N, CA, C and O atoms as CSV, one atom per row, in Angstrom:
chain,resi,resn,atom,element,x,y,z
A,1,MET,N,N,-7.081,12.104,9.549
A,1,MET,CA,C,-7.024,11.184,8.416
A,1,MET,C,C,-8.327,10.533,8.085
A,1,MET,O,O,-8.930,9.868,8.928
A,2,THR,N,N,-8.766,10.711,6.882
A,2,THR,CA,C,-9.983,10.221,6.490
A,2,THR,C,C,-9.961,8.662,6.221
A,2,THR,O,O,-9.090,8.139,5.526
A,3,THR,N,N,-10.984,7.965,6.823
A,3,THR,CA,C,-10.998,6.454,6.703
A,3,THR,C,C,-11.499,6.111,5.427
A,3,THR,O,O,-12.535,6.617,4.994
A,4,LEU,N,N,-10.809,5.255,4.774
A,4,LEU,CA,C,-11.171,4.839,3.404
A,4,LEU,C,C,-12.490,4.327,3.331
A,4,LEU,O,O,-13.237,4.744,2.445
A,5,PHE,N,N,-12.946,3.319,4.299
A,5,PHE,CA,C,-14.188,2.772,4.149
A,5,PHE,C,C,-15.089,3.191,5.192
A,5,PHE,O,O,-15.809,2.403,5.804
A,6,ASN,N,N,-15.044,4.550,5.413
A,6,ASN,CA,C,-16.024,5.280,6.489
A,6,ASN,C,C,-17.406,4.853,6.224
A,6,ASN,O,O,-17.801,4.889,5.058
A,7,ASN,N,N,-18.240,4.426,7.223
A,7,ASN,CA,C,-19.642,4.068,7.072
A,7,ASN,C,C,-19.817,2.839,6.109
A,7,ASN,O,O,-20.807,2.781,5.380
A,8,ILE,N,N,-18.953,1.954,6.105
A,8,ILE,CA,C,-19.121,0.671,5.191
A,8,ILE,C,C,-18.824,-0.444,6.064
A,8,ILE,O,O,-17.709,-0.558,6.573
A,9,SER,N,N,-19.801,-1.309,6.275
A,9,SER,CA,C,-19.673,-2.607,6.979
A,9,SER,C,C,-18.637,-3.312,6.504
A,9,SER,O,O,-18.197,-3.124,5.370
A,10,ASP,N,N,-18.103,-4.278,7.415
A,10,ASP,CA,C,-17.137,-5.373,7.041
A,10,ASP,C,C,-17.667,-6.205,5.965
A,10,ASP,O,O,-16.881,-6.543,5.081
A,11,SER,N,N,-18.965,-6.611,5.904
A,11,SER,CA,C,-19.502,-7.396,4.917
A,11,SER,C,C,-19.510,-6.639,3.523
A,11,SER,O,O,-19.117,-7.174,2.486
A,12,GLN,N,N,-19.957,-5.444,3.593
A,12,GLN,CA,C,-19.920,-4.562,2.301
A,12,GLN,C,C,-18.446,-4.426,1.795
A,12,GLN,O,O,-18.165,-4.419,0.597
A,13,LYS,N,N,-17.557,-4.321,2.769
A,13,LYS,CA,C,-16.285,-4.177,2.208
A,13,LYS,C,C,-15.781,-5.337,1.616
A,13,LYS,O,O,-15.106,-5.154,0.603
A,14,LYS,N,N,-15.960,-6.617,2.038
A,14,LYS,CA,C,-15.800,-7.818,1.502
A,14,LYS,C,C,-16.341,-8.006,0.215
A,14,LYS,O,O,-15.720,-8.669,-0.616
A,15,LYS,N,N,-17.533,-7.446,-0.061
A,15,LYS,CA,C,-18.227,-7.477,-1.432
A,15,LYS,C,C,-17.517,-6.795,-2.457
A,15,LYS,O,O,-17.299,-7.233,-3.586
A,16,ILE,N,N,-17.081,-5.412,-1.873
A,16,ILE,CA,C,-16.208,-4.603,-2.744
A,16,ILE,C,C,-14.905,-5.223,-3.189
A,16,ILE,O,O,-14.544,-5.191,-4.365
A,17,TYR,N,N,-14.268,-5.739,-2.306
A,17,TYR,CA,C,-12.962,-6.509,-2.552
A,17,TYR,C,C,-13.186,-7.566,-3.591
A,17,TYR,O,O,-12.397,-7.739,-4.520
A,18,HIS,N,N,-14.360,-8.324,-3.404
A,18,HIS,CA,C,-14.520,-9.556,-4.196
A,18,HIS,C,C,-14.802,-8.845,-5.758
A,18,HIS,O,O,-14.173,-9.218,-6.749
A,19,LEU,N,N,-15.685,-7.933,-5.793
A,19,LEU,CA,C,-16.046,-7.268,-7.133
A,19,LEU,C,C,-14.662,-6.903,-7.844
A,19,LEU,O,O,-14.369,-7.147,-9.014
A,20,LEU,N,N,-13.864,-6.255,-6.869
A,20,LEU,CA,C,-12.549,-5.642,-7.528
A,20,LEU,C,C,-11.464,-6.727,-7.718
A,20,LEU,O,O,-10.369,-6.447,-8.206
A,21,GLN,N,N,-11.774,-7.882,-7.347
A,21,GLN,CA,C,-10.813,-8.993,-7.460
A,21,GLN,C,C,-9.603,-8.755,-6.585
A,21,GLN,O,O,-8.495,-9.004,-7.061
A,22,ALA,N,N,-9.708,-8.313,-5.394
A,22,ALA,CA,C,-8.738,-7.844,-4.469
A,22,ALA,C,C,-7.877,-9.039,-3.986
A,22,ALA,O,O,-8.353,-10.174,-4.003
A,23,ASN,N,N,-6.694,-8.814,-3.583
A,23,ASN,CA,C,-5.730,-9.919,-3.103
A,23,ASN,C,C,-5.249,-9.568,-1.750
A,23,ASN,O,O,-4.541,-8.565,-1.659
A,24,THR,N,N,-5.511,-10.202,-0.753
A,24,THR,CA,C,-4.978,-9.795,0.598
A,24,THR,C,C,-3.722,-10.679,0.943
A,24,THR,O,O,-3.783,-11.895,0.762
A,25,VAL,N,N,-2.627,-10.106,1.420
A,25,VAL,CA,C,-1.423,-10.777,1.698
A,25,VAL,C,C,-0.906,-10.494,3.113
A,25,VAL,O,O,-0.912,-9.332,3.520
A,26,ASN,N,N,-0.487,-11.429,3.835
A,26,ASN,CA,C,0.261,-11.223,5.165
A,26,ASN,C,C,1.600,-11.263,5.172
A,26,ASN,O,O,2.205,-12.215,4.680
A,27,TYR,N,N,2.216,-10.220,5.740
A,27,TYR,CA,C,3.679,-10.242,5.844
A,27,TYR,C,C,4.152,-10.172,7.125
A,27,TYR,O,O,3.453,-9.697,8.020
A,28,THR,N,N,5.439,-10.658,7.353
A,28,THR,CA,C,6.042,-10.465,8.620
A,28,THR,C,C,6.871,-9.285,8.782
A,28,THR,O,O,6.907,-8.559,7.789
A,29,LYS,N,N,7.575,-8.898,9.836
A,29,LYS,CA,C,8.301,-7.783,9.999
A,29,LYS,C,C,9.511,-7.753,9.199
A,29,LYS,O,O,10.084,-8.803,8.908
A,30,ASP,N,N,10.018,-6.401,8.754
A,30,ASP,CA,C,11.038,-6.315,7.811
A,30,ASP,C,C,10.982,-6.812,6.517
A,30,ASP,O,O,12.016,-7.286,6.047
A,31,ILE,N,N,9.921,-6.792,5.823
A,31,ILE,CA,C,9.729,-7.249,4.492
A,31,ILE,C,C,9.443,-6.014,3.483
A,31,ILE,O,O,8.530,-5.201,3.628
A,32,ASN,N,N,10.290,-6.025,2.546
A,32,ASN,CA,C,9.924,-4.881,1.453
A,32,ASN,C,C,8.781,-5.213,0.496
A,32,ASN,O,O,8.882,-6.066,-0.386
A,33,ILE,N,N,7.791,-4.555,0.706
A,33,ILE,CA,C,6.477,-4.840,-0.011
A,33,ILE,C,C,6.284,-4.043,-1.404
A,33,ILE,O,O,5.466,-4.347,-2.271
A,34,LEU,N,N,7.130,-3.043,-1.447
A,34,LEU,CA,C,7.078,-2.096,-2.693
A,34,LEU,C,C,8.285,-1.488,-2.951
A,34,LEU,O,O,8.895,-0.939,-2.033
A,35,SER,N,N,8.769,-1.514,-4.224
A,35,SER,CA,C,9.845,-0.495,-4.780
A,35,SER,C,C,9.106,0.133,-5.943
A,35,SER,O,O,8.282,-0.457,-6.642
A,36,ASN,N,N,9.426,1.186,-6.054
A,36,ASN,CA,C,8.883,2.032,-7.205
A,36,ASN,C,C,9.764,1.817,-8.552
A,36,ASN,O,O,9.408,2.149,-9.682
A,37,VAL,N,N,10.880,1.248,-8.230
A,37,VAL,CA,C,11.631,0.668,-9.238
A,37,VAL,C,C,10.965,-0.413,-10.062
A,37,VAL,O,O,11.221,-0.579,-11.254
A,38,ASN,N,N,10.135,-1.112,-9.402
A,38,ASN,CA,C,9.294,-2.049,-10.237
A,38,ASN,C,C,8.066,-1.318,-10.439
A,38,ASN,O,O,7.431,-0.856,-9.490
A,39,LYS,N,N,7.692,-1.191,-11.704
A,39,LYS,CA,C,6.358,-0.270,-12.141
A,39,LYS,C,C,5.220,-1.241,-12.033
A,39,LYS,O,O,5.023,-2.126,-12.866
A,40,THR,N,N,4.495,-1.043,-10.995
A,40,THR,CA,C,3.337,-1.939,-10.815
A,40,THR,C,C,2.066,-1.168,-10.938
A,40,THR,O,O,2.133,0.055,-10.816
A,41,THR,N,N,0.907,-1.742,-11.166
A,41,THR,CA,C,-0.227,-0.829,-11.448
A,41,THR,C,C,-1.359,-1.214,-10.419
A,41,THR,O,O,-2.520,-1.401,-10.781
A,42,PHE,N,N,-0.981,-1.308,-9.243
A,42,PHE,CA,C,-1.821,-1.807,-7.995
A,42,PHE,C,C,-1.718,-0.749,-7.095
A,42,PHE,O,O,-0.729,-0.019,-7.167
A,43,ILE,N,N,-2.811,-0.495,-6.033
A,43,ILE,CA,C,-2.830,0.171,-4.900
A,43,ILE,C,C,-2.975,-0.890,-3.747
A,43,ILE,O,O,-3.736,-1.855,-3.819
A,44,GLY,N,N,-2.194,-0.616,-2.718
A,44,GLY,CA,C,-2.167,-1.361,-1.469
A,44,GLY,C,C,-2.995,-0.658,-0.341
A,44,GLY,O,O,-2.867,0.557,-0.192
A,45,ILE,N,N,-3.766,-1.316,0.388
A,45,ILE,CA,C,-4.563,-0.831,1.426
A,45,ILE,C,C,-3.977,-1.609,2.756
A,45,ILE,O,O,-4.006,-2.836,2.845
A,46,ILE,N,N,-3.503,-0.848,3.661
A,46,ILE,CA,C,-3.039,-1.644,4.974
A,46,ILE,C,C,-4.169,-1.897,5.807
A,46,ILE,O,O,-4.810,-0.941,6.245
A,47,GLU,N,N,-4.492,-3.083,6.081
A,47,GLU,CA,C,-5.619,-3.641,6.801
A,47,GLU,C,C,-5.344,-3.690,8.320
A,47,GLU,O,O,-6.159,-3.378,9.188
A,48,GLU,N,N,-3.950,-4.172,8.538
A,48,GLU,CA,C,-3.452,-4.338,9.837
A,48,GLU,C,C,-1.844,-4.119,9.835
A,48,GLU,O,O,-1.136,-4.440,8.881
A,49,GLY,N,N,-1.415,-3.591,10.907
A,49,GLY,CA,C,0.147,-3.410,10.880
A,49,GLY,C,C,0.484,-2.002,10.622
A,49,GLY,O,O,-0.340,-1.090,10.698
A,50,LYS,N,N,1.790,-1.847,10.298
A,50,LYS,CA,C,2.557,-0.596,10.063
A,50,LYS,C,C,3.629,-0.906,9.070
A,50,LYS,O,O,4.259,-1.961,9.001
A,51,VAL,N,N,3.767,0.238,8.245
A,51,VAL,CA,C,5.003,0.161,7.323
A,51,VAL,C,C,5.794,1.534,7.169
A,51,VAL,O,O,5.185,2.595,7.302
A,52,GLU,N,N,7.063,1.504,6.906
A,52,GLU,CA,C,7.497,2.788,6.752
A,52,GLU,C,C,7.881,3.092,5.246
A,52,GLU,O,O,8.463,2.201,4.628
A,53,LEU,N,N,7.607,4.244,4.638
A,53,LEU,CA,C,7.971,4.685,3.271
A,53,LEU,C,C,9.238,5.110,3.508
A,53,LEU,O,O,9.499,5.875,4.437
A,54,ILE,N,N,10.185,4.615,2.627
A,54,ILE,CA,C,11.621,5.113,2.821
A,54,ILE,C,C,12.188,5.535,1.483
A,54,ILE,O,O,12.145,4.760,0.527
A,55,TYR,N,N,12.715,6.734,1.389
A,55,TYR,CA,C,13.471,7.355,0.219
A,55,TYR,C,C,14.794,7.029,0.371
A,55,TYR,O,O,15.380,7.360,1.402
A,56,ASN,N,N,15.459,6.312,-0.673
A,56,ASN,CA,C,16.755,5.935,-0.872
A,56,ASN,C,C,17.426,6.972,-1.739
A,56,ASN,O,O,17.101,7.041,-2.924
A,57,ASP,N,N,18.285,7.737,-1.267
A,57,ASP,CA,C,18.912,8.755,-2.179
A,57,ASP,C,C,20.105,8.260,-2.912
A,57,ASP,O,O,20.548,7.142,-2.648
A,58,TYR,N,N,20.647,9.004,-3.803
A,58,TYR,CA,C,21.649,8.502,-4.681
A,58,TYR,C,C,23.105,8.204,-3.950
A,58,TYR,O,O,23.992,7.614,-4.567
A,59,GLN,N,N,23.252,8.578,-2.830
A,59,GLN,CA,C,24.247,8.274,-2.145
A,59,GLN,C,C,24.102,7.056,-1.159
A,59,GLN,O,O,25.008,6.797,-0.367
A,60,GLY,N,N,22.968,6.327,-1.221
A,60,GLY,CA,C,22.576,5.292,-0.447
A,60,GLY,C,C,21.953,5.567,0.930
A,60,GLY,O,O,21.641,4.644,1.682
A,61,GLU,N,N,21.782,6.851,1.236
A,61,GLU,CA,C,21.237,7.135,2.507
A,61,GLU,C,C,19.656,6.936,2.598
A,61,GLU,O,O,18.976,7.234,1.616
A,62,LYS,N,N,19.166,6.530,3.544
A,62,LYS,CA,C,17.754,6.154,3.737
A,62,LYS,C,C,17.209,7.245,4.556
A,62,LYS,O,O,17.805,7.709,5.528
A,63,LYS,N,N,15.852,7.716,4.063
A,63,LYS,CA,C,15.194,8.642,4.925
A,63,LYS,C,C,13.735,8.299,5.038
A,63,LYS,O,O,13.059,8.147,4.021
A,64,ILE,N,N,13.240,8.175,6.216
A,64,ILE,CA,C,11.762,7.886,6.400
A,64,ILE,C,C,10.849,9.003,5.908
A,64,ILE,O,O,10.868,10.124,6.415
A,65,LEU,N,N,10.063,8.660,4.919
A,65,LEU,CA,C,9.170,9.799,4.452
A,65,LEU,C,C,7.785,9.821,5.247
A,65,LEU,O,O,7.127,10.826,5.516
A,66,SER,N,N,7.501,8.567,5.546
A,66,SER,CA,C,6.133,8.511,6.232
A,66,SER,C,C,5.880,7.089,6.931
A,66,SER,O,O,6.506,6.111,6.520
A,67,ILE,N,N,5.086,6.986,7.849
A,67,ILE,CA,C,4.829,5.892,8.451
A,67,ILE,C,C,3.208,5.667,8.241
A,67,ILE,O,O,2.345,6.408,8.714
A,68,LEU,N,N,2.968,4.490,7.431
A,68,LEU,CA,C,1.693,4.159,7.066
A,68,LEU,C,C,1.192,3.096,8.042
A,68,LEU,O,O,1.897,2.140,8.365
A,69,GLU,N,N,-0.067,3.294,8.511
A,69,GLU,CA,C,-0.917,2.391,9.338
A,69,GLU,C,C,-2.133,1.933,8.762
A,69,GLU,O,O,-2.351,1.991,7.552
A,70,LYS,N,N,-2.892,1.500,9.560
A,70,LYS,CA,C,-4.191,0.880,9.140
A,70,LYS,C,C,-5.124,1.881,8.283
A,70,LYS,O,O,-5.309,3.057,8.593
A,71,ASN,N,N,-5.650,1.279,7.226
A,71,ASN,CA,C,-6.443,2.174,6.184
A,71,ASN,C,C,-5.705,2.988,5.338
A,71,ASN,O,O,-6.296,3.568,4.427
A,72,SER,N,N,-4.313,3.149,5.513
A,72,SER,CA,C,-3.377,3.878,4.681
A,72,SER,C,C,-3.265,3.187,3.325
A,72,SER,O,O,-3.200,1.964,3.200
A,73,ILE,N,N,-3.244,4.139,2.233
A,73,ILE,CA,C,-3.156,3.510,0.807
A,73,ILE,C,C,-1.916,3.910,0.233
A,73,ILE,O,O,-1.415,4.992,0.538
A,74,PHE,N,N,-1.351,3.089,-0.613
A,74,PHE,CA,C,0.130,3.191,-1.140
A,74,PHE,C,C,0.180,2.621,-2.420
A,74,PHE,O,O,-0.573,1.670,-2.633
A,75,GLY,N,N,1.024,3.070,-3.441
A,75,GLY,CA,C,1.116,2.480,-4.609
A,75,GLY,C,C,2.100,3.375,-5.600
A,75,GLY,O,O,2.229,4.581,-5.390
A,76,ASN,N,N,2.666,2.828,-6.504
A,76,ASN,CA,C,3.524,3.528,-7.633
A,76,ASN,C,C,2.538,4.703,-8.271
A,76,ASN,O,O,2.911,5.857,-8.484
A,77,LEU,N,N,1.443,4.277,-8.486
A,77,LEU,CA,C,0.566,5.183,-9.185
A,77,LEU,C,C,0.044,6.476,-8.614
A,77,LEU,O,O,-0.489,7.370,-9.271
A,78,LEU,N,N,0.259,6.472,-7.317
A,78,LEU,CA,C,-0.224,7.476,-6.294
A,78,LEU,C,C,0.722,8.487,-6.043
A,78,LEU,O,O,0.480,9.353,-5.202
A,79,THR,N,N,1.915,8.468,-6.767
A,79,THR,CA,C,2.997,9.355,-6.575
A,79,THR,C,C,3.608,9.813,-7.648
A,79,THR,O,O,3.475,9.085,-8.631
A,80,ASN,N,N,4.360,10.961,-7.829
A,80,ASN,CA,C,5.106,11.257,-8.939
A,80,ASN,C,C,6.751,11.220,-8.786
A,80,ASN,O,O,7.550,11.659,-9.614
A,81,ILE,N,N,7.019,10.678,-7.705
A,81,ILE,CA,C,8.414,10.518,-7.243
A,81,ILE,C,C,9.141,9.489,-8.146
A,81,ILE,O,O,8.730,8.354,-8.388
A,82,THR,N,N,10.197,10.012,-8.574
A,82,THR,CA,C,10.983,9.094,-9.488
A,82,THR,C,C,12.172,8.581,-8.906
A,82,THR,O,O,12.740,7.677,-9.519
A,83,GLU,N,N,12.691,9.020,-7.758
A,83,GLU,CA,C,13.683,8.383,-6.905
A,83,GLU,C,C,13.322,7.037,-6.312
A,83,GLU,O,O,12.130,6.729,-6.311
A,84,GLU,N,N,14.173,6.239,-5.831
A,84,GLU,CA,C,13.770,4.999,-5.280
A,84,GLU,C,C,13.077,5.018,-3.961
A,84,GLU,O,O,13.539,5.513,-2.933
A,85,ILE,N,N,11.969,4.453,-4.086
A,85,ILE,CA,C,11.083,4.596,-2.596
A,85,ILE,C,C,10.831,3.003,-2.463
A,85,ILE,O,O,10.543,2.282,-3.418
A,86,THR,N,N,10.993,2.550,-1.061
A,86,THR,CA,C,10.514,1.410,-0.651
A,86,THR,C,C,9.589,1.461,0.524
A,86,THR,O,O,9.480,2.498,1.179
A,87,CYS,N,N,8.913,0.368,0.814
A,87,CYS,CA,C,7.990,0.288,1.626
A,87,CYS,C,C,8.273,-0.939,2.613
A,87,CYS,O,O,8.169,-2.059,2.113
A,88,ILE,N,N,8.591,-0.850,3.854
A,88,ILE,CA,C,9.043,-1.879,4.687
A,88,ILE,C,C,8.298,-2.136,5.787
A,88,ILE,O,O,8.035,-1.175,6.510
A,89,THR,N,N,7.857,-3.319,6.112
A,89,THR,CA,C,6.927,-3.501,7.234
A,89,THR,C,C,7.823,-3.336,8.503
A,89,THR,O,O,9.017,-3.625,8.569
A,90,LYS,N,N,7.101,-2.859,9.429
A,90,LYS,CA,C,7.716,-2.650,10.791
A,90,LYS,C,C,7.132,-3.582,11.895
A,90,LYS,O,O,7.580,-3.558,13.042
A,91,GLU,N,N,6.129,-4.395,11.514
A,91,GLU,CA,C,5.507,-5.406,12.263
A,91,GLU,C,C,4.730,-6.238,11.291
A,91,GLU,O,O,4.562,-5.963,10.103
A,92,ASN,N,N,4.246,-7.355,11.969
A,92,ASN,CA,C,3.292,-8.298,11.044
A,92,ASN,C,C,2.184,-7.447,10.314
A,92,ASN,O,O,1.397,-6.801,11.005
A,93,THR,N,N,2.109,-7.428,9.138
A,93,THR,CA,C,1.180,-6.459,8.343
A,93,THR,C,C,0.431,-7.186,7.364
A,93,THR,O,O,0.908,-8.127,6.731
A,94,LYS,N,N,-0.738,-6.759,7.234
A,94,LYS,CA,C,-1.826,-7.278,6.346
A,94,LYS,C,C,-2.277,-6.386,5.264
A,94,LYS,O,O,-2.928,-5.382,5.555
A,95,VAL,N,N,-1.955,-6.697,3.906
A,95,VAL,CA,C,-2.247,-5.526,2.853
A,95,VAL,C,C,-3.198,-6.251,1.937
A,95,VAL,O,O,-3.100,-7.453,1.689
A,96,THR,N,N,-4.199,-5.390,1.410
A,96,THR,CA,C,-5.038,-5.867,0.375
A,96,THR,C,C,-4.618,-5.092,-0.807
A,96,THR,O,O,-4.379,-3.885,-0.766
A,97,TYR,N,N,-4.538,-5.828,-1.860
A,97,TYR,CA,C,-3.943,-5.296,-3.187
A,97,TYR,C,C,-5.065,-5.219,-4.169
A,97,TYR,O,O,-5.668,-6.263,-4.418
A,98,ILE,N,N,-5.436,-4.050,-4.787
A,98,ILE,CA,C,-6.387,-3.934,-5.946
A,98,ILE,C,C,-5.701,-3.391,-7.251
A,98,ILE,O,O,-4.999,-2.380,-7.219
A,99,ASP,N,N,-5.880,-3.944,-8.142
A,99,ASP,CA,C,-5.326,-3.484,-9.481
A,99,ASP,C,C,-5.885,-2.259,-9.727
A,99,ASP,O,O,-7.099,-2.138,-9.559
A,100,TYR,N,N,-5.168,-1.241,-10.126
A,100,TYR,CA,C,-5.644,0.130,-10.513
A,100,TYR,C,C,-6.602,0.213,-11.541
A,100,TYR,O,O,-7.505,1.041,-11.427
A,101,ASP,N,N,-6.543,-0.518,-12.525
A,101,ASP,CA,C,-7.403,-0.547,-13.660
A,101,ASP,C,C,-8.717,-1.112,-13.260
A,101,ASP,O,O,-9.636,-0.845,-14.034
A,102,LYS,N,N,-8.997,-1.809,-12.257
A,102,LYS,CA,C,-10.248,-2.237,-11.813
A,102,LYS,C,C,-11.116,-1.100,-11.126
A,102,LYS,O,O,-12.344,-1.115,-11.032
A,103,ILE,N,N,-10.314,-0.175,-10.693
A,103,ILE,CA,C,-10.957,0.857,-9.973
A,103,ILE,C,C,-11.184,2.377,-10.832
A,103,ILE,O,O,-11.792,3.348,-10.382
A,104,THR,N,N,-10.593,2.292,-12.033
A,104,THR,CA,C,-10.666,3.476,-12.823
A,104,THR,C,C,-11.700,3.205,-13.977
A,104,THR,O,O,-11.943,2.068,-14.381
A,105,ILE,N,N,-12.305,4.377,-14.488
A,105,ILE,CA,C,-13.225,4.279,-15.560
A,105,ILE,C,C,-12.529,4.801,-16.863
A,105,ILE,O,O,-11.937,5.878,-16.945
A,106,SER,N,N,-12.693,3.828,-17.937
A,106,SER,CA,C,-11.997,4.256,-19.023
A,106,SER,C,C,-12.757,5.291,-19.909
A,106,SER,O,O,-12.223,5.748,-20.920
């Protein structure tokens, strides 16, 4: 897996977050931090902890698609899946959110 901030110091990373007006949130275990039913325009970066990306099929059955850990990126804009997907914390987790419009060039 490629590290998102490879060769970037913590102080440089903080400056980047500040410029992009990033928001960091701490979650406890078993919190739903994303549902693609809610159309949001942010990306999330897992700073600490672990989450499961879960697919909920039309019969209500849940399937784990992926386990996301430190430096993983997620968000509605990063997938073309139209079925319901949720992202549930599996332990205390810290996520930094960046508005997608802040990192794209018009």
